[in-house]
N, C-alpha and C positions, 0 to 999 in steps of 0.2 A: 204699677203693675210692671212697666217695661224695662226696670231696671234688673229685672228678672234675667234679661238676654240683652247683650250690647251687640252692636254691628258696627264694622268699621268698614268704608269702601274705599277700596284703591286700586286704580288701573284695571277696574272691571271685577275685580275679586270682592265678594262681600266675606268678611271675617266674622263670623258670627259664633258668639260664646254664650253658654249656659252661664249665668253668672250667680250662683247661689253657693260659693265656694264653702260657706261655715256649715254646710248642711250636704256636702258632696254632691250638689245640685239636684237633691233629690225635689220629685216632682209636687209642689203644692197646687193651689189655685191660683195663684198669682203666676206660677209657671205654665200651666197649662195656657193661661189667656197670652201672656207674653210670647209663648212659642208658636200659637197659631198667628197671633198678629203679626210678629215677625215674618212668617211664611207668606201671609198674604200679602202683606207690603212688599216683599222682595219679588212676588210673582208679578207685579206691577210696573216694576222698575227695568225698562230694557237696557239701563246702562250696565246693569248686572249681568257677566256672562259667564261666572262660575261661583260656587259657595264653598267656604271650608266650615265645618260644624265643629267646634269642639266644646271642652268645658273648663272652666277655671278652677285653680286649686288641685286637689289630691285625685280628682276622678272626672270622667267624665258624666256619667250619671249614676246615681246610687238606687233609681226607680221611684216609685212611690212614696212620699212622705206618709210613714203610716201614721205619724202624729196628726195628720191634718185629713186622715181618713173619714173619719167621722162627720168633721165639719164638712168634707167636700160632698159627703152623700147626704147629709141632713136627714130631714125627715120624709123625703120623697121617696116614693117606691122605686126599686132598680128598673122595673118596667118603663117607667116614666121618664126616669132619668136618662136612660139608655136609648130607647126607641123614640123617646118624645123630641130628641133634638134633631134640627134639621139635618139632613145628610147631604153630603158634598155631591157633584155629578159622578166622582168615584165610587160612591157609595157608603163613604164613611161619616161615622156619626163624630161629635166632638171628641171624644177620647183617641178615636182611631185617627184623627186629624193628626195627633201628635207623631206618628210615623208615615203617614200615608202625604202629608202636606209636603214632605221634601222630596217623595217619589213624583208627586203630580206637579213640582215646580217646572217650568219649561227648560230649565238649565241644569248642567251638572251639580250635584252635591257630593262633596268630599268629606267623610268622618275621620276625624282623629281621635283615636281611642286611647284613654290611658287609665290607671288605676282600676276601676269599676265600671261595668256598664250591665246592670242588672234590670231585671223586668222591664218597666217601661223604659227605663234609659236603652236598655238594648234594643227596645223594638224603635225607638227614635233612629238609632243609629242604623238600623237595617232598612228604613226609609230612605237612607242616602244611598246614592248610585254606587259609591267607590268607598270602602273603609279600611284605615290603616290603624295598627295596634301596636304596642309594645308587646315584646314576648312575654311580658309578666301581667299584662291586663287581666281581669278576672271579668269572664261574661257569664250570664247565667238568664235561663229561662224561669224566673223564679216564682211566677205565680201560685204554683202548687202548694209553696209554702203558707201561703194564706187562704188555701182551700178555692182557688181561684184557678180559670186559665188566663192565657195572654190574650186580651181582647182590645191591644189598642194596635191593630193591624199585623200583629206578630206572626198569624196564620198565612196571612195573604201573603207577606213578604217571605218569610221563611220556605215557602212551596218552591221558589225559582232558586233558593241558593243552596238547600241542604236536602239530603236525600231525606225520603219521605220516613224511613225507620229511624232515622236519628233524630229527625224533627219529634217524633215521638218520644223516643227515650229522654231527651232534653227535656219535654214538657213535662213527662210523668214523673222524672226524678228531680228537676228543679238544680241539679248540679252544677258546680260552677266549672267552667273549663278556662285555661289560661291561653293567652294568644296564640301559641304555636299550635295547639290543638285546633282552635278557632279557625285558625287558616286553613290547614287539611280540612276541617267540615266544611267549610265556605261560609263560614259566618262574618270573615273578614277577608279583605282583597289580599293583604299582606302585612308584612311585619317592618316596624322601623324603631330604632332607638329613639329616634323624635317623630313621632307620627304627625304632629303639627307642622312642621318643616318638611315633611315629606308632601303632605296633602297641600300646604301651600304652594312649593314648587309645581306640582301638578296643576294646580287651579290657574297659578298664573301662564302655564303653559297653553292650556284650554283657552285661556282668555285672549291668545293671540289669533286665533283660529275663527273664521267666519263664524259669526254669531248665528246668521240664518241657518247655516249647515248643521250646526251643533244644535239648535233647537229643533231642527227637523230630525236629526238622528236620534235625540231624546223621546219625542213623540212617537216615532217608530218603534223604538227599542221597548217603550212603554207599553205596545201594543202585541208586540210577538207573542208574549207566553199565552195569551188567551185567544189567538188566532189561528186558523189553518193556513197551509201552505198557500193556497191560492189569496187568499186574503192578505197575508204578507207580500208575497210578490206584486198585489195590485198596490198596495201601500207604498210600497218601494217606488214604484214608477209614479205615483202620484205626487209623493215628495220630491222627486228627483225632475220632475217637470216643472214645479214651482222654483226650483233653485238655478236650473240652468238659465243663462242669461239673464241672472239678476244682477243688481249692483255688486252685489258683495261677491259673488261668484266671479264676475267679470275683474275684480280688483283682485282677487286670489291669482287668476291667471297674469294679469298684467304684473303684479308683483314678484311673482316666480320670473316671469320673462326679465323683468328689470333688475333681478336680484337686488331687492330691497324689502323691507318688512311691509306687511299689506296695512292699509288703512281703511280699516272695515267701519261702516256705519252700523248704529244700534237701529 
C-alpha cells in the first residue's frame, strides 16, 4: 500500500508525494491507507520540522477514483461505513482524515499544486497550512457531479479560507477555477511557475527556525478559529510560558548574539 505515497526526509523537511501518476494520483483504497499511514508516521517523527506535499506526474490529485468507488463502498451501508469508523480527537472519520491529518500534524505542511486538484484531492490540499499552485492549475469542489457533498473535511477547512457565499457557489456548481482565481478566493496561498520549488524553499526556511516555537504556533493557530478572544489570549500566554527559557529559545537568542546559525534540538 505504501507505494502509493513516497517520503524523502532531508534536513528536517519531509518531501511527501502522492505516487499514482498513471491515474493522476486518484484516490483508491490503497491511496487512502497510504496517506493516513504516512501522516500518522510523520506525526511521531520529531526530526521532521516541515512537510512539502505534492503529486507525481501530471496532477496533484484528480480526486476519488470512480472506477474503485463501488469496490471501496462494498456492500456496507453508508451509515455503517461513515459513522462506524473510529473518529480522531479532532472528530474526523476515516475519509475526513485525508484532509484533517495534515492540519492536525504538529508541524507546517505546504502543498504544491499543479495540473488538477479535484474533489477529494482539493480537500487534501486544503488540509495543508499553505498552498502554492501554478496559474493554470484547475481546482474544483467536484462532488456535486456525483450527487454528493464534499465530506472529506472540505467544509471544515474551507470555512476559514473562503467567504461563505463563495463556498456555497463552488459547492453547488462544482465548477472549475484556475489558480489565479483560486488565489483571489483564498483556496490557494499564492501562485508560482514551480510550486514544488517554492514550497520546498519555504519549508527549508521554516526548518531552520526553533521547532518548539513552530509547533507551539501551529497548536495556537489551529485553535484560533473555534476560540473566543479570552481563550486565544490565554492560550498565547500558556504557549509563551512554555517557550520562554526553554533550550531552543535560549539557543535562538545565543545564535543571534553570536551571529551564527542556530543548532536546535528536536
